[in-house]
C-alpha positions in Angstrom: 6.8 -16.9 -40.4 10.3 -15.3 -39.8 8.1 -11.8 -39.1 6.7 -13.8 -36.5 9.7 -15.2 -35.2 11.9 -11.9 -35.3 8.7 -10.3 -33.0 8.9 -12.9 -30.5 12.8 -12.7 -30.5 12.5 -8.8 -29.7 9.8 -9.2 -26.9 11.6 -11.7 -25.2 15.2 -10.0 -25.3 12.5 -6.8 -24.5 11.5 -8.9 -21.6 14.6 -10.1 -20.3 16.4 -6.6 -20.3 13.7 -5.4 -18.5 13.8 -8.1 -15.6 17.4 -7.6 -15.3 17.3 -3.6 -15.3 14.6 -4.0 -12.4 17.2 -6.6 -10.6 20.4 -4.1 -11.3 18.3 -0.8 -10.7 20.2 1.0 -8.2 18.6 0.9 -4.4 17.2 4.7 -3.5 18.5 6.6 -0.5 17.7 5.0 2.3 18.9 6.5 6.0 19.6 4.6 8.9 17.2 6.0 11.9 16.9 4.4 15.0 12.7 3.3 15.4 11.2 3.7 18.9 10.1 0.5 20.3 6.7 0.9 22.2 5.3 4.3 19.2 7.3 2.0 15.9 6.8 2.9 12.8 4.6 1.8 10.2 7.8 0.2 8.4 11.1 1.9 8.5 11.5 5.6 7.0 12.4 5.2 3.3 11.0 2.1 3.2 12.4 -0.5 -0.6 10.4 -2.7 -2.1 10.3 -5.9 -0.8 11.2 -4.9 3.3 9.1 -7.1 5.3 8.9 -7.7 8.9 6.8 -9.1 11.0 6.3 -8.2 15.0 5.1 -9.6 18.4 4.9 -7.6 21.5 4.0 -7.5 25.2 2.8 -4.5 27.5 2.2 -5.3 31.5 0.6 -3.0 33.6 0.5 -3.6 37.5 -2.8 -1.8 39.0 -4.1 -2.0 42.3 -7.6 -3.2 40.9 -6.4 -5.4 38.1 -3.5 -6.1 36.1 -3.6 -5.5 32.7 -1.9 -7.9 29.7 -1.6 -6.4 26.1 -0.8 -8.6 23.4 0.0 -7.5 19.8 0.8 -8.8 16.3 2.2 -6.6 13.6 2.4 -7.5 10.1 4.6 -4.9 7.8 6.2 -4.0 4.7 7.1 -2.1 1.9 4.9 -2.8 -1.7 6.8 -0.1 -3.5 9.8 2.1 -2.9 9.6 4.6 0.1 6.0 3.3 1.0 4.8 1.1 4.1 1.6 -1.1 4.7 1.2 -2.1 8.1 -1.8 -4.7 9.7 -1.9 -5.0 13.4 -4.0 -6.5 15.5 -4.0 -5.8 19.5 -5.1 -8.0 21.9 -6.4 -7.5 26.4 -6.2 -9.7 28.7 -7.5 -7.9 32.6 -6.8 -9.8 35.6 -9.1 -8.3 38.8 -8.1 -8.5 42.0 -11.8 -7.4 43.1 -13.8 -10.1 44.0 -17.4 -10.1 42.2 -15.4 -8.7 39.0 -14.2 -10.9 37.1 -11.5 -11.1 34.0 -11.7 -10.3 30.7 -9.6 -11.8 27.4 -11.0 -10.0 24.0 -9.6 -8.8 20.7 -9.4 -5.0 21.3 -8.1 -3.4 18.6 -7.4 -4.0 14.7 -5.1 -1.2 13.1 -4.6 -0.5 9.0 -2.2 1.9 8.4 0.6 3.3 5.6 3.0 5.9 5.9 4.8 7.4 2.8 8.8 8.6 3.0 8.4 12.0 1.4 12.1 13.5 1.7 15.0 11.3 1.9 18.1 12.9 1.8 21.8 10.9 3.3 23.2 14.5 2.8 21.7 16.1 5.5 20.8 12.8 7.1 17.0 13.8 7.5 14.1 11.8 6.6 9.9 12.9 6.7 7.0 11.0 6.5 3.3 11.3 6.3 1.1 9.0 7.1 -2.5 7.3 8.4 -4.2 5.0 10.6 -7.2 3.4 10.6 -8.2 1.9 14.1 -11.3 -0.3 14.3 -12.5 -0.6 18.3 -14.1 -3.6 18.7 -14.3 -2.9 23.1 -15.7 -0.2 23.5 -17.4 -0.4 19.9 -16.5 2.9 17.4 -13.6 3.6 14.9 -10.9 5.8 15.3 -8.8 8.3 12.3 -5.0 9.0 12.9 -3.2 11.0 10.2 0.6 11.5 11.4 3.9 13.0 10.3 7.4 11.7 11.7 10.9 13.3 11.0 14.0 11.9 12.0 17.6 13.0 12.3 20.9 10.6 12.4 23.6 12.6 14.1 27.5 11.7 14.2 29.1 9.2 16.7 25.4 7.2 16.5 23.0 9.2 17.8 19.3 9.8 16.8 16.0 11.7 17.2 12.8 11.1 16.0 9.4 12.5 16.5 5.6 11.5 15.2 3.4 13.6 16.2 -0.5 14.0 14.7 -4.4 13.6 16.3 -6.5 11.0 16.8 -10.1 11.6 16.3 -12.1 8.8 17.6 -15.9 8.3 16.9 -18.0 5.8 19.5 -21.1 4.4 17.6 -23.7 3.8 20.1 -23.2 7.5 21.9 -22.5 9.1 17.8 -19.7 10.7 20.4 -16.6 12.2 18.8 -13.2 12.6 21.2 -9.8 14.3 19.8 -6.6 14.4 21.6 -3.4 14.5 20.4 -0.1 12.6 20.1 3.3 13.8 20.3 6.5 11.3 20.8 9.7 12.2 20.6 12.6 9.8 20.6 16.3 10.0 21.4 18.4 6.7 21.2 22.3 5.9 20.5 23.4 3.3 18.7 26.3 0.8 19.4 29.0 1.1 16.7 28.8 -1.5 13.6 25.7 -3.3 15.2 22.3 -3.3 15.5 21.8 -2.6 19.7 20.6 0.8 20.8 19.9 2.4 24.4 17.6 5.8 24.6 14.5 6.7 26.1 11.2 7.3 23.8 9.4 10.2 25.1 5.7 9.1 24.5 2.8 12.9 24.9 -0.9 12.4 25.0 -3.1 16.1 25.1 -6.8 15.6 26.0 -9.2 17.7 27.4 -6.7 20.3 28.0 -4.2 18.1 29.9 -1.3 16.7 28.6 0.0 13.9 30.0 3.2 12.1 29.5 4.9 8.5 30.5 9.0 8.2 29.8 9.4 5.5 28.3 13.9 4.3 29.2 14.6 1.0 26.4 17.1 -0.9 25.2 16.9 -3.0 21.7 20.0 -6.4 21.1 20.5 -7.3 17.8 21.0 -11.0 17.8 21.6 -11.9 14.2 20.6 -10.0 11.3 17.3 -11.1 11.2 15.4 -11.5 14.8 16.5 -8.4 17.8 14.6 -7.8 21.4 13.3 -4.9 22.7 12.6 -4.0 26.0 11.3 -1.1 27.4 9.9 0.5 31.3 7.0 3.1 31.5 7.4 5.5 34.1 4.2 7.7 34.0 5.0 11.6 34.4 1.4 13.8 35.9 -2.1 12.3 34.5 -4.6 10.2 36.4 -2.3 6.6 35.3 0.2 6.4 37.8 0.7 2.4 37.4 4.3 1.3 36.0 4.8 -0.7 33.4 6.6 -3.4 31.2 6.8 -3.8 27.5 8.6 -6.2 25.6 9.0 -6.7 21.3 10.5 -9.5 19.0 11.0 -8.1 15.8 11.8 -10.4 12.8 12.8 -9.5 9.3 11.5 -12.2 6.6 
């Protein structure tokens, strides 16, 4: 009995020590980077275990034949240090302006994403990450594979730059057709000192069928408090077939 008591006591002391070590463990390095609003990341670069965030977004595009409204909901979290996971649902509502053509309202896509920050340097204020997104397209009946690479750097005086790039390979179930485009998204932001506010511009580019389509998205983010932020962006297409202006809104809540 004495032996069992000693073993039990030692086990309890070891367990208590392990819990205390976990609670008092030094936080891994993390560099603050301004995250673009439209093509946002899976989770903050250099994510720390336990971080969670919920997003709601709306994209509005006015065109001659119809008005398109896109809505999204995101839940992202970090199960371990430097790894972010995300579930996103995209809804689309199209209001037709043509007689005889009805409007539509449907669940458009489901996105499942992961992102791992493999390089975090506070000395160089730089973070790099790789990730993958699996896209299930319910409207067109297909799926898409999107591996990507992210590199970000914070400069003196609150300036931030970021690049997100990778291919998107789409497969259509009915036709067994495979299509690929290449995404190149860059952003430049300035954060107001000692705040969570920023202003900047996001450059979203897609290379498809040998053609480059570019959309400029000037944007602003306002930090309401430590948990809540609101972002707004306008979309200005440069070249390509899409000439419609758009606007985008995002509500960000840290859980």
